[in-house]
Backbone atoms as SQL, in Angstrom:
CREATE TABLE atoms (id INTEGER PRIMARY KEY, chain TEXT, resi INTEGER, resn TEXT, atom TEXT, x REAL, y REAL, z REAL);
INSERT INTO atoms VALUES
  (1, 'A', 1, 'UNK', 'N', 59.451, 97.381, 121.672),
  (2, 'A', 1, 'UNK', 'CA', 59.955, 97.984, 120.435),
  (3, 'A', 1, 'UNK', 'C', 59.014, 99.117, 120.027),
  (4, 'A', 2, 'UNK', 'N', 59.554, 100.260, 119.724),
  (5, 'A', 2, 'UNK', 'CA', 58.739, 101.392, 119.295),
  (6, 'A', 2, 'UNK', 'C', 58.269, 101.181, 117.865),
  (7, 'A', 3, 'UNK', 'N', 57.267, 101.960, 117.462),
  (8, 'A', 3, 'UNK', 'CA', 56.777, 101.861, 116.083),
  (9, 'A', 3, 'UNK', 'C', 57.884, 102.218, 115.102),
  (10, 'A', 4, 'UNK', 'N', 58.691, 103.231, 115.435),
  (11, 'A', 4, 'UNK', 'CA', 59.785, 103.634, 114.556),
  (12, 'A', 4, 'UNK', 'C', 60.820, 102.516, 114.458),
  (13, 'A', 5, 'UNK', 'N', 61.162, 101.880, 115.580),
  (14, 'A', 5, 'UNK', 'CA', 62.133, 100.785, 115.557),
  (15, 'A', 5, 'UNK', 'C', 61.602, 99.619, 114.739),
  (16, 'A', 6, 'UNK', 'N', 60.297, 99.331, 114.860),
  (17, 'A', 6, 'UNK', 'CA', 59.705, 98.250, 114.060),
  (18, 'A', 6, 'UNK', 'C', 59.769, 98.584, 112.578),
  (19, 'A', 7, 'UNK', 'N', 59.482, 99.825, 112.220),
  (20, 'A', 7, 'UNK', 'CA', 59.559, 100.252, 110.826),
  (21, 'A', 7, 'UNK', 'C', 60.981, 100.113, 110.309),
  (22, 'A', 8, 'UNK', 'N', 61.950, 100.532, 111.102),
  (23, 'A', 8, 'UNK', 'CA', 63.345, 100.431, 110.694),
  (24, 'A', 8, 'UNK', 'C', 63.744, 98.973, 110.460),
  (25, 'A', 9, 'UNK', 'N', 63.284, 98.057, 111.313),
  (26, 'A', 9, 'UNK', 'CA', 63.653, 96.651, 111.148),
  (27, 'A', 9, 'UNK', 'C', 62.987, 96.041, 109.924),
  (28, 'A', 10, 'UNK', 'N', 61.910, 96.649, 109.432),
  (29, 'A', 10, 'UNK', 'CA', 61.218, 96.129, 108.259),
  (30, 'A', 10, 'UNK', 'C', 61.832, 96.620, 106.951),
  (31, 'A', 11, 'UNK', 'N', 62.806, 97.522, 107.032),
  (32, 'A', 11, 'UNK', 'CA', 63.422, 98.053, 105.818),
  (33, 'A', 11, 'UNK', 'C', 64.257, 96.977, 105.137),
  (34, 'A', 12, 'UNK', 'N', 64.150, 96.867, 103.804),
  (35, 'A', 12, 'UNK', 'CA', 64.984, 95.896, 103.097),
  (36, 'A', 12, 'UNK', 'C', 66.453, 96.311, 103.147),
  (37, 'A', 13, 'UNK', 'N', 67.301, 95.450, 103.686),
  (38, 'A', 13, 'UNK', 'CA', 68.720, 95.774, 103.809),
  (39, 'A', 13, 'UNK', 'C', 69.517, 95.285, 102.610),
  (40, 'A', 14, 'UNK', 'N', 68.962, 94.382, 101.857),
  (41, 'A', 14, 'UNK', 'CA', 69.631, 93.793, 100.709),
  (42, 'A', 14, 'UNK', 'C', 68.852, 94.147, 99.448),
  (43, 'A', 15, 'UNK', 'N', 69.455, 93.955, 98.278),
  (44, 'A', 15, 'UNK', 'CA', 68.716, 94.182, 97.031),
  (45, 'A', 15, 'UNK', 'C', 67.452, 93.318, 96.975),
  (46, 'A', 16, 'UNK', 'N', 66.436, 93.841, 96.324),
  (47, 'A', 16, 'UNK', 'CA', 65.158, 93.140, 96.236),
  (48, 'A', 16, 'UNK', 'C', 64.762, 92.876, 94.782),
  (49, 'A', 17, 'UNK', 'N', 63.963, 91.840, 94.614),
  (50, 'A', 17, 'UNK', 'CA', 63.368, 91.481, 93.332),
  (51, 'A', 17, 'UNK', 'C', 61.878, 91.754, 93.472),
  (52, 'A', 18, 'UNK', 'N', 61.314, 92.528, 92.550),
  (53, 'A', 18, 'UNK', 'CA', 59.891, 92.856, 92.576),
  (54, 'A', 18, 'UNK', 'C', 59.216, 92.278, 91.349),
  (55, 'A', 19, 'UNK', 'N', 58.018, 91.750, 91.532),
  (56, 'A', 19, 'UNK', 'CA', 57.154, 91.376, 90.420),
  (57, 'A', 19, 'UNK', 'C', 55.823, 92.069, 90.658),
  (58, 'A', 20, 'UNK', 'N', 55.417, 92.902, 89.686),
  (59, 'A', 20, 'UNK', 'CA', 54.215, 93.700, 89.824),
  (60, 'A', 20, 'UNK', 'C', 53.185, 93.168, 88.837),
  (61, 'A', 21, 'UNK', 'N', 52.004, 92.815, 89.359),
  (62, 'A', 21, 'UNK', 'CA', 50.929, 92.245, 88.547),
  (63, 'A', 21, 'UNK', 'C', 49.762, 93.217, 88.474),
  (64, 'A', 22, 'UNK', 'N', 49.004, 93.118, 87.400),
  (65, 'A', 22, 'UNK', 'CA', 47.832, 93.959, 87.196),
  (66, 'A', 22, 'UNK', 'C', 47.906, 94.605, 85.819),
  (67, 'A', 23, 'UNK', 'N', 47.291, 95.755, 85.704),
  (68, 'A', 23, 'UNK', 'CA', 47.388, 96.528, 84.454),
  (69, 'A', 23, 'UNK', 'C', 48.644, 97.390, 84.566),
  (70, 'A', 24, 'UNK', 'N', 49.776, 96.769, 84.213),
  (71, 'A', 24, 'UNK', 'CA', 51.062, 97.434, 84.411),
  (72, 'A', 24, 'UNK', 'C', 51.889, 97.521, 83.130),
  (73, 'A', 25, 'UNK', 'N', 51.363, 97.014, 82.034),
  (74, 'A', 25, 'UNK', 'CA', 52.040, 97.157, 80.738),
  (75, 'A', 25, 'UNK', 'C', 51.190, 98.048, 79.849),
  (76, 'A', 26, 'UNK', 'N', 51.865, 98.861, 79.060),
  (77, 'A', 26, 'UNK', 'CA', 51.157, 99.782, 78.174),
  (78, 'A', 26, 'UNK', 'C', 50.636, 101.025, 78.881),
  (79, 'A', 27, 'UNK', 'N', 51.106, 101.262, 80.106),
  (80, 'A', 27, 'UNK', 'CA', 50.644, 102.414, 80.886),
  (81, 'A', 27, 'UNK', 'C', 51.803, 103.284, 81.373),
  (82, 'A', 28, 'UNK', 'N', 53.001, 103.057, 80.839),
  (83, 'A', 28, 'UNK', 'CA', 54.168, 103.842, 81.228),
  (84, 'A', 28, 'UNK', 'C', 54.790, 103.426, 82.550),
  (85, 'A', 29, 'UNK', 'N', 54.492, 102.209, 83.004),
  (86, 'A', 29, 'UNK', 'CA', 54.987, 101.768, 84.310),
  (87, 'A', 29, 'UNK', 'C', 56.511, 101.714, 84.346),
  (88, 'A', 30, 'UNK', 'N', 57.129, 101.102, 83.330),
  (89, 'A', 30, 'UNK', 'CA', 58.591, 100.958, 83.346),
  (90, 'A', 30, 'UNK', 'C', 59.291, 102.310, 83.337),
  (91, 'A', 31, 'UNK', 'N', 58.848, 103.203, 82.485),
  (92, 'A', 31, 'UNK', 'CA', 59.475, 104.525, 82.430),
  (93, 'A', 31, 'UNK', 'C', 59.315, 105.265, 83.754),
  (94, 'A', 32, 'UNK', 'N', 58.114, 105.218, 84.325),
  (95, 'A', 32, 'UNK', 'CA', 57.883, 105.886, 85.606),
  (96, 'A', 32, 'UNK', 'C', 58.702, 105.225, 86.717),
  (97, 'A', 33, 'UNK', 'N', 58.837, 103.903, 86.669),
  (98, 'A', 33, 'UNK', 'CA', 59.642, 103.177, 87.649),
  (99, 'A', 33, 'UNK', 'C', 61.093, 103.638, 87.564),
  (100, 'A', 34, 'UNK', 'N', 61.609, 103.756, 86.343),
  (101, 'A', 34, 'UNK', 'CA', 62.986, 104.235, 86.145),
  (102, 'A', 34, 'UNK', 'C', 63.175, 105.628, 86.727),
  (103, 'A', 35, 'UNK', 'N', 62.236, 106.507, 86.486),
  (104, 'A', 35, 'UNK', 'CA', 62.315, 107.871, 87.002),
  (105, 'A', 35, 'UNK', 'C', 62.337, 107.847, 88.527),
  (106, 'A', 36, 'UNK', 'N', 61.426, 107.078, 89.137),
  (107, 'A', 36, 'UNK', 'CA', 61.361, 107.004, 90.590),
  (108, 'A', 36, 'UNK', 'C', 62.650, 106.433, 91.174),
  (109, 'A', 37, 'UNK', 'N', 63.118, 105.318, 90.616),
  (110, 'A', 37, 'UNK', 'CA', 64.335, 104.669, 91.117),
  (111, 'A', 37, 'UNK', 'C', 65.545, 105.592, 90.986),
  (112, 'A', 38, 'UNK', 'N', 65.669, 106.261, 89.854),
  (113, 'A', 38, 'UNK', 'CA', 66.794, 107.182, 89.641),
  (114, 'A', 38, 'UNK', 'C', 66.717, 108.360, 90.596),
  (115, 'A', 39, 'UNK', 'N', 65.526, 108.904, 90.774),
  (116, 'A', 39, 'UNK', 'CA', 65.319, 110.034, 91.692),
  (117, 'A', 39, 'UNK', 'C', 65.726, 109.654, 93.112),
  (118, 'A', 40, 'UNK', 'N', 65.501, 108.388, 93.477),
  (119, 'A', 40, 'UNK', 'CA', 65.829, 107.914, 94.816),
  (120, 'A', 40, 'UNK', 'C', 67.279, 107.439, 94.943),
  (121, 'A', 41, 'UNK', 'N', 68.027, 107.490, 93.843),
  (122, 'A', 41, 'UNK', 'CA', 69.429, 107.093, 93.872),
  (123, 'A', 41, 'UNK', 'C', 69.656, 105.590, 93.926),
  (124, 'A', 42, 'UNK', 'N', 68.700, 104.820, 93.428),
  (125, 'A', 42, 'UNK', 'CA', 68.799, 103.361, 93.455),
  (126, 'A', 42, 'UNK', 'C', 69.434, 102.830, 92.180),
  (127, 'A', 43, 'UNK', 'N', 69.943, 101.613, 92.255),
  (128, 'A', 43, 'UNK', 'CA', 70.531, 100.938, 91.099),
  (129, 'A', 43, 'UNK', 'C', 69.710, 99.708, 90.774),
  (130, 'A', 44, 'UNK', 'N', 69.757, 99.316, 89.493),
  (131, 'A', 44, 'UNK', 'CA', 69.071, 98.094, 89.092),
  (132, 'A', 44, 'UNK', 'C', 68.464, 98.199, 87.719),
  (133, 'A', 45, 'UNK', 'N', 67.377, 97.450, 87.540),
  (134, 'A', 45, 'UNK', 'CA', 66.724, 97.405, 86.235),
  (135, 'A', 45, 'UNK', 'C', 65.249, 97.047, 86.389),
  (136, 'A', 46, 'UNK', 'N', 64.494, 97.326, 85.310),
  (137, 'A', 46, 'UNK', 'CA', 63.080, 96.993, 85.238),
  (138, 'A', 46, 'UNK', 'C', 62.785, 96.509, 83.827),
  (139, 'A', 47, 'UNK', 'N', 61.843, 95.581, 83.690),
  (140, 'A', 47, 'UNK', 'CA', 61.454, 95.084, 82.368),
  (141, 'A', 47, 'UNK', 'C', 60.045, 94.492, 82.408),
  (142, 'A', 48, 'UNK', 'N', 59.418, 94.419, 81.242),
  (143, 'A', 48, 'UNK', 'CA', 58.150, 93.728, 81.091),
  (144, 'A', 48, 'UNK', 'C', 58.402, 92.232, 81.013),
  (145, 'A', 49, 'UNK', 'N', 57.425, 91.464, 81.469),
  (146, 'A', 49, 'UNK', 'CA', 57.457, 90.002, 81.343),
  (147, 'A', 49, 'UNK', 'C', 56.350, 89.588, 80.375),
  (148, 'A', 50, 'UNK', 'N', 56.581, 88.490, 79.681),
  (149, 'A', 50, 'UNK', 'CA', 55.591, 88.018, 78.700),
  (150, 'A', 50, 'UNK', 'C', 54.247, 87.676, 79.337),
  (151, 'A', 51, 'UNK', 'N', 54.240, 87.395, 80.648),
  (152, 'A', 51, 'UNK', 'CA', 52.983, 87.055, 81.317),
  (153, 'A', 51, 'UNK', 'C', 52.147, 88.293, 81.665),
  (154, 'A', 52, 'UNK', 'N', 52.616, 89.494, 81.282),
  (155, 'A', 52, 'UNK', 'CA', 51.880, 90.728, 81.538),
  (156, 'A', 52, 'UNK', 'C', 52.313, 91.467, 82.788),
  (157, 'A', 53, 'UNK', 'N', 53.244, 90.902, 83.535),
  (158, 'A', 53, 'UNK', 'CA', 53.734, 91.558, 84.743),
  (159, 'A', 53, 'UNK', 'C', 54.948, 92.431, 84.417),
  (160, 'A', 54, 'UNK', 'N', 55.388, 93.182, 85.404),
  (161, 'A', 54, 'UNK', 'CA', 56.617, 93.961, 85.323),
  (162, 'A', 54, 'UNK', 'C', 57.536, 93.420, 86.407),
  (163, 'A', 55, 'UNK', 'N', 58.816, 93.260, 86.067),
  (164, 'A', 55, 'UNK', 'CA', 59.806, 92.700, 86.976),
  (165, 'A', 55, 'UNK', 'C', 60.927, 93.708, 87.167),
  (166, 'A', 56, 'UNK', 'N', 61.470, 93.770, 88.386),
  (167, 'A', 56, 'UNK', 'CA', 62.580, 94.680, 88.668),
  (168, 'A', 56, 'UNK', 'C', 63.486, 94.078, 89.726),
  (169, 'A', 57, 'UNK', 'N', 64.757, 94.413, 89.633),
  (170, 'A', 57, 'UNK', 'CA', 65.733, 94.113, 90.676),
  (171, 'A', 57, 'UNK', 'C', 66.355, 95.445, 91.061),
  (172, 'A', 58, 'UNK', 'N', 66.312, 95.758, 92.367),
  (173, 'A', 58, 'UNK', 'CA', 66.700, 97.082, 92.831),
  (174, 'A', 58, 'UNK', 'C', 67.542, 96.976, 94.102),
  (175, 'A', 59, 'UNK', 'N', 68.580, 97.799, 94.177),
  (176, 'A', 59, 'UNK', 'CA', 69.407, 97.853, 95.374),
  (177, 'A', 59, 'UNK', 'C', 69.761, 99.281, 95.718),
  (178, 'A', 60, 'UNK', 'N', 70.115, 99.486, 96.973),
  (179, 'A', 60, 'UNK', 'CA', 70.517, 100.815, 97.411),
  (180, 'A', 60, 'UNK', 'C', 70.098, 101.072, 98.841),
  (181, 'A', 61, 'UNK', 'N', 69.978, 102.327, 99.183),
  (182, 'A', 61, 'UNK', 'CA', 69.613, 102.746, 100.525),
  (183, 'A', 61, 'UNK', 'C', 68.286, 102.114, 100.957),
  (184, 'A', 62, 'UNK', 'N', 68.223, 101.506, 102.144),
  (185, 'A', 62, 'UNK', 'CA', 66.985, 100.856, 102.596),
  (186, 'A', 62, 'UNK', 'C', 65.767, 101.768, 102.630),
  (187, 'A', 63, 'UNK', 'N', 65.943, 103.028, 103.034),
  (188, 'A', 63, 'UNK', 'CA', 64.801, 103.955, 103.053),
  (189, 'A', 63, 'UNK', 'C', 64.313, 104.241, 101.637),
  (190, 'A', 64, 'UNK', 'N', 65.243, 104.381, 100.696),
  (191, 'A', 64, 'UNK', 'CA', 64.866, 104.605, 99.303),
  (192, 'A', 64, 'UNK', 'C', 64.187, 103.380, 98.724),
  (193, 'A', 65, 'UNK', 'N', 64.678, 102.182, 99.058),
  (194, 'A', 65, 'UNK', 'CA', 64.021, 100.946, 98.594),
  (195, 'A', 65, 'UNK', 'C', 62.593, 100.876, 99.102),
  (196, 'A', 66, 'UNK', 'N', 62.413, 101.200, 100.374),
  (197, 'A', 66, 'UNK', 'CA', 61.066, 101.174, 100.948),
  (198, 'A', 66, 'UNK', 'C', 60.147, 102.171, 100.229),
  (199, 'A', 67, 'UNK', 'N', 60.666, 103.355, 99.926),
  (200, 'A', 67, 'UNK', 'CA', 59.873, 104.359, 99.218),
  (201, 'A', 67, 'UNK', 'C', 59.493, 103.864, 97.821),
  (202, 'A', 68, 'UNK', 'N', 60.417, 103.207, 97.132),
  (203, 'A', 68, 'UNK', 'CA', 60.122, 102.695, 95.799),
  (204, 'A', 68, 'UNK', 'C', 59.086, 101.576, 95.853),
  (205, 'A', 69, 'UNK', 'N', 59.190, 100.693, 96.826),
  (206, 'A', 69, 'UNK', 'CA', 58.203, 99.618, 96.970),
  (207, 'A', 69, 'UNK', 'C', 56.820, 100.215, 97.235),
  (208, 'A', 70, 'UNK', 'N', 56.745, 101.232, 98.084),
  (209, 'A', 70, 'UNK', 'CA', 55.448, 101.902, 98.323),
  (210, 'A', 70, 'UNK', 'C', 54.905, 102.490, 97.030),
  (211, 'A', 71, 'UNK', 'N', 55.779, 103.158, 96.248),
  (212, 'A', 71, 'UNK', 'CA', 55.342, 103.733, 94.978),
  (213, 'A', 71, 'UNK', 'C', 54.870, 102.632, 94.032),
  (214, 'A', 72, 'UNK', 'N', 55.612, 101.520, 93.947),
  (215, 'A', 72, 'UNK', 'CA', 55.271, 100.425, 93.024),
  (216, 'A', 72, 'UNK', 'C', 53.936, 99.772, 93.372),
  (217, 'A', 73, 'UNK', 'N', 53.485, 99.904, 94.604),
  (218, 'A', 73, 'UNK', 'CA', 52.181, 99.358, 94.989),
  (219, 'A', 73, 'UNK', 'C', 51.030, 100.085, 94.317),
  (220, 'A', 74, 'UNK', 'N', 51.295, 101.283, 93.804),
  (221, 'A', 74, 'UNK', 'CA', 50.245, 102.016, 93.080),
  (222, 'A', 74, 'UNK', 'C', 50.661, 102.334, 91.655),
  (223, 'A', 75, 'UNK', 'N', 51.956, 102.618, 91.421),
  (224, 'A', 75, 'UNK', 'CA', 52.447, 102.883, 90.069),
  (225, 'A', 75, 'UNK', 'C', 51.994, 104.223, 89.538),
  (226, 'A', 76, 'UNK', 'N', 52.193, 104.438, 88.227),
  (227, 'A', 76, 'UNK', 'CA', 51.768, 105.694, 87.604),
  (228, 'A', 76, 'UNK', 'C', 50.239, 105.748, 87.516),
  (229, 'A', 77, 'UNK', 'N', 49.677, 106.917, 87.207),
  (230, 'A', 77, 'UNK', 'CA', 48.217, 107.091, 87.235),
  (231, 'A', 77, 'UNK', 'C', 47.414, 106.071, 86.427),
  (232, 'A', 78, 'UNK', 'N', 47.868, 105.659, 85.255),
  (233, 'A', 78, 'UNK', 'CA', 47.082, 104.747, 84.416),
  (234, 'A', 78, 'UNK', 'C', 47.198, 103.285, 84.843),
  (235, 'A', 79, 'UNK', 'N', 48.105, 102.975, 85.737),
  (236, 'A', 79, 'UNK', 'CA', 48.305, 101.585, 86.175),
  (237, 'A', 79, 'UNK', 'C', 47.235, 101.179, 87.189),
  (238, 'A', 80, 'UNK', 'N', 47.004, 99.871, 87.236),
  (239, 'A', 80, 'UNK', 'CA', 46.135, 99.283, 88.259),
  (240, 'A', 80, 'UNK', 'C', 46.886, 98.090, 88.841),
  (241, 'A', 81, 'UNK', 'N', 47.617, 98.335, 89.901),
  (242, 'A', 81, 'UNK', 'CA', 48.413, 97.281, 90.525),
  (243, 'A', 81, 'UNK', 'C', 47.488, 96.402, 91.349),
  (244, 'A', 82, 'UNK', 'N', 47.491, 95.107, 91.028),
  (245, 'A', 82, 'UNK', 'CA', 46.677, 94.148, 91.762),
  (246, 'A', 82, 'UNK', 'C', 47.483, 93.428, 92.832),
  (247, 'A', 83, 'UNK', 'N', 48.768, 93.210, 92.549),
  (248, 'A', 83, 'UNK', 'CA', 49.595, 92.451, 93.481),
  (249, 'A', 83, 'UNK', 'C', 51.058, 92.790, 93.249),
  (250, 'A', 84, 'UNK', 'N', 51.800, 92.924, 94.339),
  (251, 'A', 84, 'UNK', 'CA', 53.233, 93.174, 94.285),
  (252, 'A', 84, 'UNK', 'C', 53.911, 92.096, 95.119),
  (253, 'A', 85, 'UNK', 'N', 54.796, 91.341, 94.478),
  (254, 'A', 85, 'UNK', 'CA', 55.540, 90.285, 95.162),
  (255, 'A', 85, 'UNK', 'C', 56.972, 90.758, 95.320),
  (256, 'A', 86, 'UNK', 'N', 57.456, 90.771, 96.553),
  (257, 'A', 86, 'UNK', 'CA', 58.816, 91.208, 96.859),
  (258, 'A', 86, 'UNK', 'C', 59.563, 90.062, 97.522),
  (259, 'A', 87, 'UNK', 'N', 60.785, 89.833, 97.053),
  (260, 'A', 87, 'UNK', 'CA', 61.651, 88.833, 97.673),
  (261, 'A', 87, 'UNK', 'C', 63.084, 89.348, 97.609),
  (262, 'A', 88, 'UNK', 'N', 63.981, 88.785, 98.426),
  (263, 'A', 88, 'UNK', 'CA', 65.382, 89.177, 98.289),
  (264, 'A', 88, 'UNK', 'C', 65.890, 88.817, 96.896),
  (265, 'A', 89, 'UNK', 'N', 66.735, 89.649, 96.339),
  (266, 'A', 89, 'UNK', 'CA', 67.332, 89.350, 95.032),
  (267, 'A', 89, 'UNK', 'C', 68.194, 88.097, 95.156),
  (268, 'A', 90, 'UNK', 'N', 68.157, 87.272, 94.127),
  (269, 'A', 90, 'UNK', 'CA', 68.983, 86.065, 94.092),
  (270, 'A', 90, 'UNK', 'C', 70.450, 86.474, 93.940),
  (271, 'A', 91, 'UNK', 'N', 71.377, 85.645, 94.452),
  (272, 'A', 91, 'UNK', 'CA', 72.797, 85.986, 94.322),
  (273, 'A', 91, 'UNK', 'C', 73.217, 86.291, 92.879),
  (274, 'A', 92, 'UNK', 'N', 72.656, 85.599, 91.904),
  (275, 'A', 92, 'UNK', 'CA', 73.011, 85.845, 90.499),
  (276, 'A', 92, 'UNK', 'C', 72.485, 87.189, 89.995),
  (277, 'A', 93, 'UNK', 'N', 71.456, 87.738, 90.657),
  (278, 'A', 93, 'UNK', 'CA', 70.883, 89.017, 90.235),
  (279, 'A', 93, 'UNK', 'C', 71.657, 90.219, 90.779),
  (280, 'A', 94, 'UNK', 'N', 72.340, 90.052, 91.887),
  (281, 'A', 94, 'UNK', 'CA', 73.019, 91.169, 92.543),
  (282, 'A', 94, 'UNK', 'C', 74.047, 91.858, 91.641),
  (283, 'A', 95, 'UNK', 'N', 74.883, 91.106, 90.884),
  (284, 'A', 95, 'UNK', 'CA', 75.852, 91.797, 90.014),
  (285, 'A', 95, 'UNK', 'C', 75.202, 92.668, 88.933),
  (286, 'A', 96, 'UNK', 'N', 73.915, 92.463, 88.627),
  (287, 'A', 96, 'UNK', 'CA', 73.242, 93.252, 87.592),
  (288, 'A', 96, 'UNK', 'C', 72.875, 94.651, 88.075),
  (289, 'A', 97, 'UNK', 'N', 73.162, 94.966, 89.324),
  (290, 'A', 97, 'UNK', 'CA', 72.755, 96.244, 89.906),
  (291, 'A', 97, 'UNK', 'C', 73.725, 97.381, 89.622),
  (292, 'A', 98, 'UNK', 'N', 74.902, 97.099, 89.157),
  (293, 'A', 98, 'UNK', 'CA', 75.904, 98.144, 88.969),
  (294, 'A', 98, 'UNK', 'C', 75.601, 99.012, 87.753),
  (295, 'A', 99, 'UNK', 'N', 75.871, 100.300, 87.876),
  (296, 'A', 99, 'UNK', 'CA', 75.747, 101.191, 86.740),
  (297, 'A', 99, 'UNK', 'C', 74.465, 101.974, 86.651),
  (298, 'A', 100, 'UNK', 'N', 73.885, 102.363, 87.767),
  (299, 'A', 100, 'UNK', 'CA', 72.677, 103.169, 87.736),
  (300, 'A', 100, 'UNK', 'C', 71.433, 102.345, 87.549),
  (301, 'A', 101, 'UNK', 'N', 70.399, 102.963, 86.994),
  (302, 'A', 101, 'UNK', 'CA', 69.127, 102.269, 86.801),
  (303, 'A', 101, 'UNK', 'C', 68.776, 102.261, 85.327),
  (304, 'A', 102, 'UNK', 'N', 68.300, 101.119, 84.824),
  (305, 'A', 102, 'UNK', 'CA', 68.020, 101.009, 83.394),
  (306, 'A', 102, 'UNK', 'C', 66.780, 100.157, 83.119),
  (307, 'A', 103, 'UNK', 'N', 66.285, 100.326, 81.933),
  (308, 'A', 103, 'UNK', 'CA', 65.138, 99.566, 81.440),
  (309, 'A', 103, 'UNK', 'C', 65.676, 98.489, 80.510),
  (310, 'A', 104, 'UNK', 'N', 65.358, 97.234, 80.789),
  (311, 'A', 104, 'UNK', 'CA', 65.812, 96.125, 79.977),
  (312, 'A', 104, 'UNK', 'C', 64.736, 95.701, 78.979),
  (313, 'A', 105, 'UNK', 'N', 65.137, 94.981, 77.925),
  (314, 'A', 105, 'UNK', 'CA', 64.142, 94.438, 76.986),
  (315, 'A', 105, 'UNK', 'C', 63.223, 93.440, 77.699),
  (316, 'A', 106, 'UNK', 'N', 62.051, 93.252, 77.166),
  (317, 'A', 106, 'UNK', 'CA', 61.097, 92.296, 77.734),
  (318, 'A', 106, 'UNK', 'C', 61.679, 90.894, 77.757),
  (319, 'A', 107, 'UNK', 'N', 61.226, 90.110, 78.718),
  (320, 'A', 107, 'UNK', 'CA', 61.700, 88.733, 78.854),
  (321, 'A', 107, 'UNK', 'C', 60.527, 87.783, 78.934);
């Protein structure tokens, strides 16, 4: 398998759920995430969590998803991402992807 073929097989083909930990609240992370996701043509949502993390569910083109995950590993300039957890979106989360990209209230 070539390096390019391996990279292609690692692309997320389904919607993903992201949880971003670190200094990610109060630094413009959600707004910057929305801008990045919209620029990449992705659908979904992002919100703050009471535990101090940021959560997102995102779907769309696999290359765009990969680019967003790479961006989320560092975030906007004031953020300090310590850990990014990615998993496939749960079946109940998939219907929430319709209608562009939006910022939801904290949960």
